C-alpha positions as CSV (number, residue, x, y, z in Angstrom):
1,M,-1.4,-14.3,-21.3
2,I,1.6,-15.5,-18.5
3,L,4.2,-12.5,-18.9
4,Q,0.9,-10.9,-18.8
5,S,0.8,-11.7,-15.4
6,I,4.0,-12.0,-14.4
7,V,4.8,-8.0,-15.3
8,L,1.1,-7.1,-13.2
9,G,2.4,-8.7,-10.1
10,L,5.6,-7.7,-10.2
11,I,5.1,-3.7,-10.3
12,Q,1.7,-5.0,-7.9
13,G,3.9,-6.2,-5.3
14,L,7.0,-3.6,-5.4
15,T,4.8,-0.3,-5.7
16,E,2.0,-1.7,-3.2
17,F,4.7,-1.1,-0.2
18,L,6.8,1.3,-1.8
19,P,5.4,4.8,-1.2
20,V,4.8,5.6,-5.2
21,S,1.6,4.5,-5.9
22,S,0.6,1.0,-7.0
23,S,-2.9,2.2,-8.8
24,G,-0.7,5.1,-11.8
25,H,1.7,2.4,-12.4
26,L,-0.9,0.0,-13.2
27,L,-2.5,2.9,-14.9
28,I,0.1,2.6,-17.4
29,L,0.1,-1.1,-18.1
30,E,-3.2,-0.7,-19.0
31,K,-1.9,1.0,-21.4
32,F,0.6,-1.2,-23.4
33,F,-2.0,-3.8,-22.2
34,G,-5.2,-3.4,-21.9
35,S,-6.8,-4.3,-18.4
36,T,-6.9,-8.2,-17.7
37,T,-9.8,-10.0,-18.7
38,D,-10.7,-11.3,-15.3
39,T,-9.5,-8.0,-13.5
40,L,-11.8,-8.9,-10.1
41,A,-10.1,-12.5,-10.0
42,F,-6.8,-10.6,-10.0
43,G,-7.4,-8.2,-8.0
44,A,-8.4,-9.9,-5.7
45,T,-5.2,-12.3,-6.5
46,L,-2.9,-9.8,-5.6
47,H,-3.5,-8.2,-2.4
48,L,-4.0,-11.9,-1.1
49,A,-0.4,-11.8,-2.4
50,T,0.8,-8.6,-0.7
51,L,-0.9,-9.4,2.1
52,A,0.7,-13.3,2.6
53,A,3.9,-10.8,1.6
54,V,3.9,-8.3,4.6
55,V,2.8,-10.9,7.3
56,V,5.7,-13.6,6.6
57,A,7.9,-10.5,5.9
58,L,6.7,-8.4,9.6
59,W,6.1,-12.1,10.9
60,P,8.1,-11.6,14.4
61,D,6.5,-8.5,15.0
62,I,2.6,-9.5,13.6
63,F,3.5,-12.5,16.1
64,R,4.9,-10.1,18.7
65,L,1.8,-8.1,18.1
66,G,-0.2,-11.3,18.5
67,V,0.9,-12.6,22.2
68,G,0.3,-9.1,23.4
69,I,-3.5,-9.2,23.0
70,Y,-3.7,-12.3,25.2
71,K,-0.8,-11.2,27.7
72,K,-2.7,-7.9,27.8
73,N,0.7,-5.9,27.3
74,T,2.4,-2.6,25.3
75,D,2.1,-4.6,22.4
76,G,-1.7,-5.5,22.2
77,R,-2.5,-2.4,23.0
78,L,-1.0,-1.7,19.7
79,A,-2.5,-4.9,18.2
80,W,-6.5,-3.0,19.6
81,M,-5.2,0.5,18.1
82,I,-4.5,-1.2,14.9
83,L,-7.8,-3.1,13.7
84,L,-9.9,-0.1,16.0
85,S,-8.5,2.8,14.5
86,S,-8.9,0.7,10.7
87,I,-12.3,0.3,11.0
88,P,-13.4,3.9,9.6
89,V,-10.7,4.0,6.9
90,L,-12.8,0.2,6.1
91,V,-16.5,1.7,6.7
92,A,-14.9,4.1,3.5
93,G,-13.2,1.3,1.5
94,F,-16.8,-0.7,1.5
95,L,-19.0,3.1,0.9
96,F,-16.9,5.1,-1.4
97,N,-14.3,2.8,-3.4
98,D,-16.3,2.3,-6.4
99,L,-17.5,6.2,-6.7
100,I,-13.4,7.0,-6.2
101,E,-12.8,4.7,-8.5
102,N,-15.6,5.7,-11.3
103,V,-14.9,9.2,-10.7
104,F,-11.0,10.1,-10.0
105,R,-9.6,7.3,-12.2
106,S,-8.2,9.7,-15.3
107,V,-4.6,10.3,-16.2
108,Y,-4.8,13.7,-14.8
109,V,-5.6,13.3,-11.1
110,V,-3.0,10.5,-11.2
111,I,-0.6,12.9,-12.7
112,F,-1.3,15.6,-10.1
113,T,-1.5,12.7,-6.7
114,L,2.1,12.4,-7.9
115,V,2.7,15.1,-8.3
116,F,1.7,16.6,-5.2
117,F,1.5,14.1,-2.1
118,G,5.5,13.7,-3.7
119,M,5.8,16.6,-2.1
120,L,4.4,16.2,1.1
121,L,6.2,13.2,1.2
122,W,9.7,15.2,0.5
123,L,8.8,18.4,3.6
124,A,8.1,14.9,5.5
125,D,11.0,14.0,5.3
126,N,12.7,17.7,5.7
127,K,10.3,18.0,8.8
128,I,11.9,14.7,10.3
129,I,12.8,14.8,14.1
130,P,15.9,13.8,14.8
131,G,16.4,10.9,17.6
132,G,12.2,10.6,16.6
133,E,10.1,7.3,17.5
134,K,11.8,4.3,17.3
135,E,9.5,2.3,18.9
136,V,6.5,1.1,16.9
137,S,4.9,-0.4,20.1
138,K,5.2,3.4,21.6
139,I,3.1,4.8,18.9
140,T,0.5,6.8,21.5
141,W,-2.9,6.3,20.1
142,K,-3.5,10.0,18.3
143,K,-0.9,9.4,15.8
144,T,-2.3,5.9,15.1
145,L,-5.9,6.9,14.8
146,A,-4.2,9.9,12.3
147,I,-2.0,7.5,10.0
148,S,-4.6,5.7,10.0
149,L,-7.2,8.3,8.6
150,S,-4.8,9.4,6.3
151,Q,-5.6,6.0,4.5
152,I,-8.6,7.0,3.1
153,I,-7.1,8.9,0.7
154,A,-5.1,6.9,-0.3
155,F,-8.4,5.9,-2.7
156,V,-7.5,8.1,-4.6
157,P,-5.6,7.3,-7.9
158,G,-1.9,8.1,-7.4
159,V,-2.0,8.7,-3.8
160,S,-0.3,5.5,-2.5
161,R,-1.7,3.7,0.5
162,S,1.9,3.1,2.0
163,G,2.9,6.8,0.5
164,I,0.6,9.3,2.3
165,S,0.2,6.7,5.3
166,I,4.4,7.1,5.9
167,T,3.8,10.5,5.2
168,T,1.7,11.2,7.9
169,G,4.3,9.1,10.6
170,L,6.9,11.4,9.1
171,F,5.0,14.9,10.1
172,S,3.0,12.9,13.3
173,G,7.1,12.5,14.6
174,L,8.0,8.5,13.8
175,S,11.4,7.1,12.1
176,R,11.9,6.9,8.7
177,E,12.2,3.6,9.0
178,T,9.7,3.4,12.5
179,A,6.9,4.9,10.0
180,A,7.6,2.4,7.0
181,R,7.1,-0.4,9.8
182,F,4.3,1.4,11.3
183,S,2.2,1.4,7.3
184,F,3.1,-1.6,6.9
185,L,1.5,-3.1,9.9
186,L,-1.8,-0.5,9.6
187,G,-2.0,-1.9,6.2
188,I,-2.8,-5.2,6.5
189,P,-6.3,-4.8,8.0
190,A,-6.6,-2.6,4.7
191,V,-5.2,-5.5,2.1
192,A,-7.1,-8.4,3.7
193,A,-10.1,-6.5,3.8
194,A,-9.7,-6.0,-0.3
195,G,-8.4,-8.7,-1.0
196,G,-11.9,-10.9,1.2
197,Y,-14.6,-8.9,-0.6
198,S,-13.0,-9.6,-4.3
199,L,-12.8,-13.1,-3.2
200,L,-16.4,-12.9,-1.6
201,K,-17.4,-11.4,-5.2
202,I,-15.7,-14.1,-7.2
203,I,-17.3,-16.6,-4.9
204,L,-20.7,-15.1,-5.7
205,A,-20.0,-14.3,-9.4
206,G,-19.0,-17.5,-10.2
207,G,-17.3,-18.0,-14.0
208,N,-14.3,-19.7,-15.4
209,F,-10.5,-18.6,-14.8
210,D,-7.4,-18.8,-15.8
211,W,-6.2,-20.4,-12.6
212,G,-2.5,-20.9,-14.0
213,S,-2.0,-16.9,-14.5
214,L,-3.3,-16.0,-11.6
215,A,-1.2,-18.6,-9.5
216,V,1.4,-17.1,-11.8
217,A,0.6,-14.2,-10.7
218,F,0.2,-14.9,-7.1
219,V,4.2,-15.7,-7.2
220,A,5.3,-12.8,-8.9
221,A,3.8,-10.1,-6.4
222,F,3.7,-12.5,-3.0
223,V,8.2,-12.3,-4.5
224,S,8.5,-8.1,-5.3
225,G,5.9,-7.6,-1.9
226,F,8.5,-9.8,0.2
227,F,11.9,-8.0,-1.3
228,A,10.3,-4.5,-1.5
229,I,9.3,-4.7,2.5
230,R,12.2,-5.3,3.6
231,L,14.5,-3.5,0.8
232,L,12.8,-0.7,2.5
233,L,13.9,-1.1,5.3
234,Q,17.1,-1.6,4.5
235,L,17.4,1.3,2.6
236,L,16.0,3.5,5.0
237,K,18.9,2.9,7.5
238,G,21.0,5.5,5.5
239,V,18.7,6.7,2.3
240,S,15.6,9.3,2.8
241,Y,12.6,9.7,0.8
242,K,13.4,12.4,-1.3
243,W,14.1,9.9,-3.3
244,F,11.0,8.4,-3.1
245,A,10.0,12.0,-4.3
246,I,11.5,12.0,-7.4
247,Y,10.6,9.1,-8.9
248,R,7.0,9.9,-8.1
249,I,8.0,13.1,-10.2
250,I,10.0,11.3,-12.9
251,L,7.4,8.9,-12.9
252,A,4.2,11.9,-13.7
253,L,7.0,13.1,-16.5
254,I,6.3,9.9,-18.2
255,F,2.1,9.8,-17.7
256,I,2.9,13.5,-19.4
257,L,4.4,11.7,-22.4
258,I,2.7,8.4,-22.9
259,F,-0.8,9.6,-22.3
260,S,-0.2,13.5,-24.9
261,L,0.6,10.4,-28.1
């Protein structure tokens, strides 16, 4: 159980922020490990771990946005834009997430979404405007809303929340690094809501949990999530998103191989 918790935490932390689909990777883990015994508890743990990772990794940005709200400056305006544009996403998640998981949680759906949205990411990367917007604080309300709403599509397994928000950001004229950084910031309300909702369900349901395994999973997801954020922002100074698109296509081929056996 400890090994399973470590692997689950590492994979969730890495794939939550890289544009490669965490749900796709978790389906492969389920193939080998089976479902975790405390799915709800693990879900809450991993969401809270990745939330902690993005807060620590992007603390200077988050602190600046928080101070901006107090000072009512440009950073504060962006913070309110992120919060307000997240409301439709949170409502959609609350109303339709379980339905989408039950209807679309299919290997065939994941194979399609991995390839289709991988190619879309590749196309968006090719459409980058030279000298694209490099300052998060200058992103407009229209772009914020478009990128935020695109996260609704990520409820479908295989799409990737970071992947679709980065893709939309690139199509909106953001630079590679800015698209990633803004995707991480936009994801904070959604990840916090998902973790909080799962935690509330756990409290209401009660029960005993393997706290040791949950602690291990939390640490693994936090460390790998923090590493993934820092790695991606560093890589994007000289590497394009095409490699992630290629990885998604390779992953889809692995799905076909594994699940056809």
